[in-house]
C-alpha positions in Angstrom: 0.0 -0.2 -0.3 1.0 3.6 -1.1 0.2 6.5 1.0 -0.6 9.8 -1.2 -2.5 12.2 1.5 -2.7 15.8 -0.2 -4.7 18.8 1.4 -7.8 17.7 -0.3 -7.9 14.0 0.1 -6.1 13.1 3.4 -7.1 9.5 3.6 -6.0 8.5 -0.1 -4.0 5.6 -0.6 -2.7 3.2 -3.3 -3.6 -0.1 -3.2 -1.3 -2.3 -5.4 -2.1 -5.0 -8.1 1.0 -6.0 -9.8 4.7 -4.7 -10.5 4.7 -3.4 -14.0 8.8 -3.4 -14.0 11.8 -2.3 -12.7 14.4 -0.2 -14.6 18.0 2.2 -12.8 15.6 4.9 -11.6 12.7 2.4 -9.9 10.1 -0.2 -9.7 7.0 1.1 -12.3 3.5 -0.4 -10.5 -0.1 -1.4 -11.7 -2.4 0.1 -8.5 -5.9 1.5 -7.3 -6.3 4.3 -5.9 -8.6 4.9 -2.7 -10.3 7.5 -1.4 -9.7 9.8 -4.0 -12.2 11.9 -5.1 -14.3 11.0 -8.2 -11.1 9.1 -9.5 -12.0 6.1 -6.4 -10.7 2.7 -7.9 -9.8 3.3 -10.9 -5.9 1.7 -12.4 -3.1 5.0 -12.6 0.5 3.5 -12.8 2.4 4.9 -10.9 6.4 4.8 -11.3 8.5 5.0 -7.7 12.1 6.5 -7.4 14.4 6.7 -4.6 15.3 10.5 -6.0 14.8 12.8 -8.6 16.3 15.5 -9.8 15.2 18.7 -10.6 15.8 18.7 -14.2 13.8 15.6 -14.2 11.0 17.5 -11.7 10.6 20.5 -13.8 10.0 18.3 -17.5 7.8 16.4 -15.1 6.0 19.5 -13.5 5.7 21.3 -16.9 3.8 17.7 -18.6 1.2 18.2 -15.8 0.7 21.8 -16.1 0.8 21.7 -20.4 -1.4 17.9 -20.5 -3.6 19.6 -17.4 -4.6 22.5 -20.0 -7.4 21.7 -22.3 -7.2 23.3 -24.9 -4.1 22.2 -26.1 -3.4 19.5 -29.0 -1.9 16.2 -27.5 1.5 16.1 -26.3 1.4 12.0 -27.3 3.5 11.8 -24.4 2.4 9.4 -21.1 -0.5 11.4 -19.2 0.6 12.6 -16.0 -1.2 12.9 -13.5 0.6 14.0 -9.7 4.1 13.6 -8.7 4.6 13.6 -4.5 7.2 13.0 -2.6 6.4 10.5 0.3 8.6 9.1 2.8 11.8 10.1 1.4 10.9 8.3 -1.8 9.2 10.0 -5.0 6.4 8.6 -6.7 4.9 9.7 -9.9 0.9 9.0 -11.0 0.7 8.2 -14.0 -2.6 6.4 -16.6 -1.7 2.3 -17.3 -0.8 1.1 -20.2 -0.2 -2.0 -22.8 3.1 -3.1 -23.8 6.3 -0.5 -25.0 6.7 -0.6 -28.6 9.3 -3.0 -28.7 6.9 -5.6 -27.1 4.7 -4.6 -29.5 7.2 -4.9 -32.4 8.5 -8.4 -32.1 4.8 -10.1 -31.0 3.0 -9.1 -33.6 3.1 -11.3 -36.4 2.3 -9.0 -38.7 1.7 -5.2 -39.2 0.8 -3.6 -42.1 2.5 -0.6 -43.6 -0.3 1.5 -42.9 0.0 0.9 -38.9 3.7 1.3 -38.6 3.2 5.1 -40.7 0.4 6.1 -38.1 3.0 4.4 -35.1 5.4 7.0 -36.7 3.6 10.3 -36.9 3.3 9.3 -33.2 6.7 8.9 -32.3 7.1 12.3 -34.0 4.8 14.1 -32.8 6.1 12.9 -28.8 9.5 14.2 -29.8 8.3 17.2 -31.4 6.9 18.3 -28.0 9.6 17.1 -26.4 11.5 19.9 -28.9 9.0 22.8 -29.2 7.1 23.3 -25.9 9.6 21.7 -23.4 12.9 23.1 -25.1 14.8 20.0 -24.6 16.8 16.9 -26.2 16.2 13.0 -24.5 18.9 12.1 -25.8 17.4 8.2 -24.7 15.2 7.9 -28.0 14.1 3.5 -27.9 11.4 1.1 -28.7 11.4 0.3 -24.8 10.9 4.1 -24.0 7.2 3.8 -25.9 4.0 2.5 -24.8 0.7 1.2 -26.0 -2.0 3.5 -24.5 -5.4 2.2 -26.7 -4.4 2.2 -29.9 -1.4 5.1 -29.4 2.1 4.8 -28.6 3.4 8.0 -26.1 6.0 8.6 -24.5 7.2 7.8 -21.3 11.0 8.4 -20.4 12.8 11.3 -20.1 14.8 10.9 -17.5 18.1 11.8 -19.2 16.2 14.7 -20.9 18.9 17.8 -21.1 18.8 21.0 -22.9 20.7 21.7 -26.3 23.4 24.5 -24.3 23.4 22.4 -20.6 26.9 21.7 -20.4 26.5 18.4 -18.8 25.0 17.4 -22.6 29.0 16.1 -23.8 28.1 12.7 -21.2 27.9 10.3 -23.4 24.5 8.7 -22.5 21.2 6.3 -24.4 21.2 3.2 -26.0 24.0 2.6 -28.2 21.8 0.5 -31.1 20.1 4.3 -31.9 22.9 7.3 -30.2 24.0 9.4 -32.8 27.6 9.3 -33.8 28.4 13.0 -31.5 26.6 11.3 -28.8 28.9 8.2 -29.1 32.6 10.3 -29.8 31.0 12.9 -27.0 31.7 15.7 -28.8 30.6 19.1 -26.9 27.5 20.9 -27.5 25.5 18.2 -29.6 22.0 19.4 -30.7 18.3 18.7 -31.1 19.9 16.6 -34.5 21.2 13.6 -31.8 17.1 13.2 -31.0 16.1 13.1 -35.0 19.5 10.3 -36.2 18.4 8.4 -32.9 14.0 8.1 -34.3 15.3 7.5 -37.4 16.5 4.2 -36.5 13.6 3.6 -34.8 11.8 3.8 -37.2 14.1 1.5 -39.0 13.3 -1.3 -37.0 9.4 -0.1 -37.2 9.4 -0.7 -41.3 11.9 -4.1 -41.0 11.7 -5.7 -37.8 15.0 -5.4 -37.1 18.0 -3.3 -35.6 19.8 -1.2 -38.1 23.0 -1.3 -36.0 23.6 -4.9 -35.2 26.7 -6.6 -33.6 27.2 -9.2 -31.0 28.8 -6.4 -29.0 28.5 -2.6 -27.8 31.7 -2.1 -29.7 31.1 -3.4 -32.5 27.8 -1.4 -32.9 29.3 1.6 -32.0 32.2 0.7 -34.4 29.5 0.3 -36.6 28.1 3.6 -36.2 31.4 6.3 -36.4 32.2 4.4 -39.5 28.1 5.1 -40.7 28.2 5.5 -44.7 24.9 6.8 -46.5 25.8 3.3 -48.7 25.4 1.9 -46.0 21.8 1.9 -45.2 20.6 1.9 -49.1 21.5 -1.2 -49.1 19.4 -2.5 -45.5 16.8 -0.5 -47.3 16.8 -1.9 -50.3 16.8 -5.4 -49.1 12.7 -5.2 -48.3 9.7 -4.1 -50.7 9.5 -0.5 -48.4 8.9 2.6 -50.7 11.0 4.9 -51.8 9.8 7.7 -50.8 10.2 6.2 -46.7 13.8 4.9 -48.0 13.8 8.6 -48.7 12.4 9.7 -44.9 15.0 7.9 -43.3 17.8 9.0 -45.2 17.3 12.6 -44.4 16.9 11.3 -40.6 20.5 9.1 -40.7 23.2 11.8 -42.3 26.1 11.4 -40.7 26.4 15.1 -40.4 23.9 16.6 -37.6 23.4 19.6 -39.8 22.2 17.5 -43.5 19.8 15.7 -40.9 15.8 16.8 -41.2 14.6 18.9 -38.2 11.5 17.4 -35.7 9.4 19.6 -37.5 10.1 18.6 -40.9 10.1 14.7 -39.9 6.6 15.1 -38.8 5.4 17.3 -42.0 5.7 14.1 -44.3 5.3 11.7 -42.3 1.7 13.7 -42.7 2.2 14.1 -46.1 2.8 10.3 -46.6 -0.8 9.9 -44.5 -2.4 12.6 -46.4 -1.0 10.6 -50.2 -1.6 7.4 -48.8 1.9 6.3 -49.9 1.2 6.9 -53.6 3.7 9.1 -54.8 
């Protein structure tokens, strides 16, 4: 049982139903609300952490404030209701989801092209919200960080997000399969474009059902990324029946030079256009 009193509901608590997962930052539980007014007996996901830095707390509060304003467009971020501290532990109350994108891709026998494009749009919109509204670089985009809620995939993790000018942006953080070359190299002051590279790698996995930079260990993966040439991607794309306009999209996202990559706004517009014309061009 998680005790969660507040000013309006001093007897509020959350009954733990089951554990949903565990990561480096804490555990996630499926819970049922008790003594929470109109939310009573509803199910939620609660993330429990031993601590939280000011940066992550500010991000969560900004997301909550944005989502609470009903006139705002959807953020494609997991609905976050509250963050509170109890018994020296941090709790984040969120909507529940089904499975992450990685599990979805590996568990489904067949995903048609229309659905793949729709998922790509949802992912792109979530990163666009991060770049435009929060002014943050996510730095750890991967299939496991998107969860299925109803018919949509939403971003669920933002613990590594930083502002582009942050001096700590030089840290080599993220997941090797999806890291941009400048992240691996530890370059100074990398920009929003690292997320475009990572998102392109996720799109590749959605379209082909396999990782773009596949190797036996992390060092080999990093070597593939650091020695990347466009022909490598083109050869991979040509092995499957992927429409030419989607190949072109991925090539524009996965460029070695960060300045040559699409912006997230351009990326979203292209995907929306492809959906509108039903991938006919």
